[in-house]
C-alpha positions in Angstrom: 246.7 4.9 -95.9 247.8 8.2 -97.5 248.1 9.4 -101.1 251.9 8.7 -101.1 251.7 5.1 -100.4 252.1 2.7 -103.3 248.8 0.9 -104.0 246.7 3.5 -102.1 243.0 3.2 -102.9 241.8 5.7 -105.5 239.9 8.8 -104.7 239.0 12.1 -106.5 239.5 15.6 -105.2 239.7 19.2 -106.4 243.2 19.4 -105.0 244.1 16.5 -107.3 242.6 18.3 -110.2 244.8 21.3 -109.5 247.8 19.0 -109.1 247.1 17.5 -112.5 247.1 21.0 -114.1 250.5 21.6 -112.6 251.8 18.2 -113.8 250.6 19.0 -117.3 252.8 22.1 -117.5 255.8 20.0 -118.7 253.7 18.8 -121.7 252.1 22.1 -122.6 254.8 23.3 -125.0 254.7 20.0 -126.8 250.9 20.1 -127.1 251.0 23.8 -128.2 253.5 23.1 -131.0 251.8 20.0 -132.1 248.5 21.8 -132.2 250.1 24.7 -134.0 251.4 22.2 -136.7 247.9 20.7 -137.1 246.2 24.1 -137.4 248.6 25.1 -140.1 248.2 21.8 -141.9 244.4 22.1 -141.7 244.5 25.6 -143.1 246.7 24.3 -146.0 244.2 21.6 -146.7 241.3 24.0 -146.9 239.5 23.6 -143.6 238.1 26.8 -142.2 239.1 28.2 -138.8 235.8 27.0 -137.3 236.1 23.5 -138.8 239.7 23.1 -137.6 238.8 24.4 -134.1 235.7 22.2 -133.8 237.7 19.1 -134.9 240.3 19.8 -132.3 237.8 20.5 -129.6 235.6 17.4 -130.3 238.2 14.9 -131.4 241.3 15.8 -129.3 243.4 13.2 -131.1 246.4 14.4 -132.9 247.3 11.5 -135.2 243.7 10.8 -136.3 243.1 14.6 -136.9 246.0 14.7 -139.3 244.7 11.6 -141.1 241.1 12.9 -141.2 242.3 16.2 -142.6 244.3 14.4 -145.3 241.1 12.6 -146.4 238.9 15.7 -146.1 237.5 17.1 -149.3 234.7 19.5 -150.4 232.2 18.1 -150.9 232.5 14.9 -148.9 230.9 11.8 -150.7 229.4 9.1 -148.5 232.3 6.7 -149.4 234.9 9.3 -148.1 232.9 9.8 -144.9 232.9 6.0 -144.3 236.6 5.7 -145.0 237.3 8.6 -142.7 235.3 7.0 -139.9 237.0 3.6 -140.3 240.5 5.0 -140.5 240.1 7.3 -137.5 238.4 4.6 -135.6 241.3 2.2 -136.2 243.9 4.8 -135.2 242.0 5.6 -132.0 241.5 2.0 -131.0 244.8 2.4 -129.1 242.7 4.2 -126.4 241.1 0.8 -125.6 244.6 -0.3 -124.4 245.5 3.1 -122.8 242.3 3.4 -120.8 242.3 -0.4 -120.0 245.8 0.0 -118.4 244.3 2.5 -115.9 241.6 0.1 -114.6 243.8 -1.2 -111.8 244.1 2.3 -110.5 240.6 3.7 -111.1 238.5 0.6 -110.5 236.0 1.2 -107.8 235.4 4.9 -108.5 232.0 6.1 -109.7 231.5 6.6 -113.4 231.0 10.4 -112.9 234.6 10.6 -111.7 236.1 8.4 -114.3 234.5 9.1 -117.7 235.1 12.9 -117.8 238.8 12.3 -117.4 238.8 9.5 -120.1 237.1 12.0 -122.5 240.2 14.3 -122.4 242.8 11.6 -122.0 245.7 11.6 -124.4 249.1 9.9 -124.5 250.9 12.7 -122.6 248.3 12.8 -119.9 248.3 9.1 -119.7 252.1 8.9 -119.3 252.0 11.7 -116.7 249.3 9.8 -114.8 251.2 6.5 -114.9 254.3 8.2 -113.5 252.3 9.8 -110.8 250.7 6.5 -109.9 254.1 4.7 -110.0 255.3 7.2 -107.4 252.5 6.3 -105.1 249.8 8.8 -106.1 246.2 7.8 -105.9 244.1 10.9 -106.6 242.3 10.3 -109.9 241.5 14.0 -110.1 245.0 14.5 -111.5 244.0 12.7 -114.7 241.1 15.1 -115.3 243.2 18.1 -114.4 246.0 17.3 -116.8 243.6 16.3 -119.5 241.6 19.5 -119.3 244.7 21.6 -119.2 246.2 19.9 -122.3 242.9 20.1 -124.1 242.8 23.8 -123.7 246.4 24.2 -124.9 245.7 21.9 -127.9 242.8 24.1 -129.0 244.7 27.3 -128.5 247.7 25.8 -130.5 245.4 24.8 -133.3 243.7 28.2 -133.5 247.1 30.0 -133.6 248.5 27.6 -136.2 245.5 28.0 -138.5 245.7 31.8 -138.3 249.3 31.8 -139.3 248.5 29.2 -141.9 251.0 28.2 -144.6 254.1 29.2 -142.6 254.2 25.7 -141.1 252.1 23.8 -143.6 254.6 20.9 -143.6 255.4 19.9 -140.0 258.2 17.6 -141.0 260.1 20.5 -142.5 260.5 22.0 -139.0 260.8 18.7 -137.2 257.5 19.2 -135.4 256.6 15.6 -136.1 259.3 14.5 -133.7 258.1 16.5 -130.7 255.6 13.9 -129.4 258.0 10.9 -129.7 260.7 12.8 -127.9 258.3 13.8 -125.2 257.1 10.2 -124.8 260.7 9.0 -124.5 261.5 11.5 -121.8 258.4 10.6 -119.7 258.9 6.8 -120.2 262.5 6.8 -118.9 261.4 7.1 -115.2 259.0 4.2 -115.7 261.9 1.8 -116.5 261.5 -1.4 -114.5 264.2 -3.5 -116.0 264.9 -5.2 -119.3 262.1 -7.8 -119.0 259.5 -5.1 -118.7 260.9 -3.4 -121.7 260.4 -6.4 -124.0 256.8 -5.4 -124.9 258.0 -1.9 -125.8 260.6 -3.3 -128.1 258.2 -5.8 -129.7 255.6 -3.0 -130.2 258.2 -0.7 -131.8 259.7 -3.4 -134.0 256.3 -4.6 -135.1 255.1 -1.1 -135.9 258.2 -0.4 -138.0 257.8 -3.6 -140.0 254.1 -2.9 -140.5 254.8 0.6 -141.6 257.1 -0.7 -144.3 254.7 -3.3 -145.7 251.2 -2.3 -144.8 249.3 0.8 -146.2 247.8 3.6 -144.2 247.9 3.6 -140.4 247.7 -0.2 -139.8 251.2 0.0 -138.2 249.6 1.6 -135.1 247.3 -1.3 -134.5 249.9 -3.9 -135.3 252.4 -2.4 -132.8 249.8 -1.9 -130.1 248.4 -5.4 -130.4 251.8 -7.1 -130.6 253.1 -5.2 -127.6 249.9 -6.0 -125.6 250.1 -9.7 -126.4 253.7 -9.9 -125.2 252.9 -7.9 -122.1 249.9 -10.2 -121.4 252.1 -13.4 -121.8 254.6 -11.9 -119.4 252.1 -11.0 -116.7 252.7 -13.2 -113.7 
């Protein structure tokens, strides 16, 4: 059974890693601009170049980085640190669902081939990986390749944005907050499998919009994710 057959068993190779880097090219401008916006926002909020760069390198999670930077203060009291940990933890719980969705593909591979890729996995890399798998690909090295490539671009974008600083202090003013949703939409279109499979997407989106209207903070992310996952689970034959 070869790599192009649907349902091929997973494996990991250096060639797959290189392929993942090439696949990530389509998402690099998005990551660079989004990282640029975060770097400028971090500079505006008083984070130093080193602090912003380390946050980007260690967290690699755009939404929670913006929230964490919003909470950031000098000095940081214990209560603020706890609040920051709780909020960012809640926002990043979506990765439980994202990584869980990859188990049917990656199950059976040794941990040393799975966890490094999971450490640099983001939504763009996940969507690229899903599309690759849907087309019959099986090389899990592509996930690591795309993840590392996007991680490097994200760091470079943050550094550049911080250096330029206040020119793009408000991402919404330049529409940079729309870059990621537009990219997700473009990548999701080829994954269309009929109206029935789109129901969880619709439920997740509608639930998130309602929650954003009535709940404080970032709870809408969890509400949308859980609602969509429940509906998808109930649909699973």
